[in-house]
N, C-alpha and C positions, 0 to 999 in steps of 0.2 A: 302339664301336658295331658295327664290322665283325665282330668276333669273336662278339658276341652274336647277330647275324643269322645268321652261319655255324652257330652252335650250334643255333639254331632249325631251320635247314634240315636239319641232320644228325640231331638227336634229336627234334624236334617238341615237342609240349606235354608237360610232366610230369604225373603223376597228380594228380587233383583235390586229394587231401589234402596235396600238397606244392606246389600251384600258388598263388603270391602273389595272382593275380587272383581266384581262388576265395575266398581269405581276405578280399579286399576286398568281395566280394559278401556274405560272411557278416557283415562289419561293417555293411554297408548294411542288411541284414535286421534286425540288432540296433537300428540307429538308427530304422528304420521302426516297430519294436515299442515302443521306450521313449521316442521323441521327445515332448516335452511339447506340449500344446495340440492333439493330433490330434483330440480330440473337441470342440474349441471352435470359435469363429468363424473366418471366412476370414482375418482379419488375423493372428490368432495362428498359424494354420497357415502362412501365408506367412513370418512371422518365423522360426518353427521350421524350416521347410524351407530358408530362406536360410542359417540358421546351419549346418545339416547340410551343405548344398552347398558352403559355403566352408571350414568347419573340417576336413572329412574329407580333401579333397585337400591342404590345407596340412599337416595332421598326417601324412599319408602321405609327403609330401616331406621333412619335418623328421625323422621317425623313420627313414626310409631313409638319409638323409644321415648321421645320427648313428650308425646301425648300421655303415655303411661306414667312417666315420672311426674307429670304435673298433677296427677290425681292423688287424692288421699289413699293411703295404703289399702283399705278394704275395697274401695272402688277400683283401684288399679288392678287388684287381683281378679275381680269380677270381669273387668274389661279385657284383661289378658285371656281369661278362659273363653270369653265370647269371641274374641278375635281368632284365637287358635281354632275354635270349632268351625270357623268359616274357611279355614285353609285346608282342612281335612274333609274329603268328600266320600268317605267310605259308605255311608248310608245312601247317598245320592247314586253312587255307582252301582251299588247292590240293587237298588230299586229300579234303575234304568235297565239293568240286565234282566231283572224279573219281568219287567213290562214287555221286553222283546219276546221272552219265552211265552208269556201269557198271550201276547198278540198273535204269535204263530199258532197257538191253540185255537184262536178265533178265526184265523184265516191268513193267507199269505200277505194280502194287502195291509192288514193291521200290523203284521210283523215288520213289513217294510217301513211303515210309518213310524213305528217305535224305534227301529234301528236307525232311522234318519236323524233321530234326536241324540244319538250316541256317537255317530261317526261322521267324518267329513266327506266320504265317498258318496257317489250317487246310489240311491237305493231303489229308485222307481222300477227298475227292470230286474232286480235281483231275484233269483229263485230261492227256495227255502234253504238250501245248503249254503248259499252265499250269504244270506241274512244271518244264519247261525255263525258262520265263520267271522263275519264282520263284528258280531257282538262279542265273541270270545277274544278276538284280537284287541278290541277296544278295552275290555276288562284287563287283559294282560298288560297293555301299554299304560293305561290310566291307573293301574295298581301302583305304578311308580310315580307318575306325574301328579296324580290327585290324592294319593294316600301315603305311601311310604316316604317319599321325598319331603313333603311338608312335616311329617312326623320326625324325620331325621333332623331337619333344621330347627324345628320347634324344640326338640330335646336339647339341642346345643345352645340355641340363643333365644328361646321363647318366641312370643308372637312377632317381635320385630324381624327376626331372621326368617321365620316361617313366611311372613308376608313379603319379605324381600325375595325369597325364592319364588313365591307365586307371581311376583312381578316379572322375574326372569322368564318363567314359564309362559306367562301371558304375552310377553314381548315376542318370544319364539313362535307361539301359536298364531300371532297376528302379523308378524313381520318376517319370520324366518323362512320364507319361501324362495325356491330357486326359479322365480318368475322374472320377467323383464322388469316389473315394477319394483321388486324387492331384492333382486340378486345382489346388489351392492349395499343398499341401505340396511338390509336385514341380516347381513353376514355375521356381524358381531353378536346379534341377538341369538342366532342359531348356535354359534360356537360357545357362547356363554351358557346356554341351556344344556349343551352337551357336557360341559365341564361340571356344572352344578348338579346334574343328574347322574354323574358317573358312579359315585359310591352308592347312592340310594338304589340305582338300578340293579347293582350287584347284590345289595341286601334283599331287594324284591325277588331276584332270581334264587338266591340262596334259601330264603324262607319258603319259596315254592317247592324247592327240592326237599327240604327237611319235612315239610308238611304234606307232601304229595300222597303219602299213605292215607291221610284223612279223607281224600276224595277218590280212593281206590286206585291211586297211581303208584309209580315206582320211583324211588329216589335215584336209583342207578340209571333208569331210563331217562329221567329228567336231566341228570348230569351229562349223559351221552349226547342228547340232542342239543343241550346248551353248548357243549364243547364243539360239536360238529357244525352247528348251523347259525350261531349267534352272529358271526361275521358276514353272513349273506345279506343281512338287512342293511339298508342305507344308513340307518341311525345306529350309532354305537351303543345306545342305551335301549331303544325299543327292541333291537335284535336280541339282546340279552334276556329281556323280560319275556318276549314272545316265544323264544326257543325254550326257556325253562318251563313256561306254562304248557307249551305243546308237548314237551316230554313228560311233564307231570300228569297231564290229562290223557296222554297216549293218542294225540290227534295230529293231523297235518294242517298247518296254516299256510297262508300266502296264496299266491296265484294272481289272476287278473282282476283288477278293480278299476272302476271308472270314476274319474274326478273331473267335474265340469264338462262332461261329455267326451273326455279323452281317456281311452283305456291305458292303464299302467300295469305292466307285467312285474309282479313281485316274485322273488324266489320262494320256492317251497321250503317251509320250515317244518321239520318233522316228516320229511318225505319217507314213504314206505309205511306210515301209520294210517289209520282209518280217517276219513273225513269227520269233522265234528258233527255230533247229533244234538238235538234240541236240549237234552238233559245236560249236555256239557256246558251250556250257558250258566246253569245253576252251579255246576261243579266249579267252574272258574270263579264265580262270584263268591262262593263259600271259601275257596282257597285264598282269595284276596282278603277277605275279612279275617281269616285265621292268621294270615301273614302279618296283617296290621297289628293284631293282638300280640303276636310273638315279638315283633320289633319293638312295640311299645313296652312290653314287659321287660325285655332285655335292656332297653334304654333306661327305664326307670330304675331297674336294679343297679345298673352301672352308676347312675347319678347318686343313688343312695350310698353306694360304696365309696364314691369319691367324696361325698359330704362327710361320711364317717371317718375316712382317712384324714381329711382336713381338720375335723374336730379333735381327733386323737393327737395329731401333730401339733395343733395349736395349744392343747393342754400341756403337752410335754415341754413346749417352749416356755410356758409360764412357770 
């Protein structure tokens, strides 16, 4: 896991045509197109969506494991390192955040353009404060989805489980909408993503609390906002991450955002604190990277201790 994360930090994301997560997205597109029952009643759509949400991650796990086991040991190790590096997007997220900050230095229009590459909301009419808020919220939420959660599952089950999680997350991002098209077909994808991200999201928040002094924040303030505001968000996981980051940075997130031309009012997280400023984008990005390092270090330490205990226990039995 350590080597995979190091490879991500050194090389970043591979081109889309070679990116396994992009392949997962194409598989979901195909499922969305050919899934049976899409034009029938809600019960059939639910069943079809549930089968898609369960079979695709399971298939991803089994196929990845079979592929790695079919390779000779040295090549299998290299392939696993390469695959793990594609599931962790720490460098990509850090660079995207930096581009938004740099873009704002050049002008509002450039900042909007760069923010549009990070977030799903409409950015064409955002003012500078809204662009900054969008970037900070994106870093906070993707710290879990794109960094801590893949780390968590990679530490447990290597590349097969990390890629299976990415399939779960990809299904949710593509199908888990409360729209007329996906309300029933995508329900299981959304619920499964909530379940898969539950523990990693709390690790993301906890690491932000512990490391908040590194970015000039307060651990007690982060805990206070987390406890008070996490439940306000529609997502049980995004709310935890955003509230912890808002508290750690001492800023207020949330408010009105526009999606496909429709305004959506989101509750204020960290109400009473100052609006985020341009330097808070970098603070959030640095907190994300530090959190990833903390979780990785603790995870590797735990794995070493477990391996040592098994070694000692095995020798005693002999």
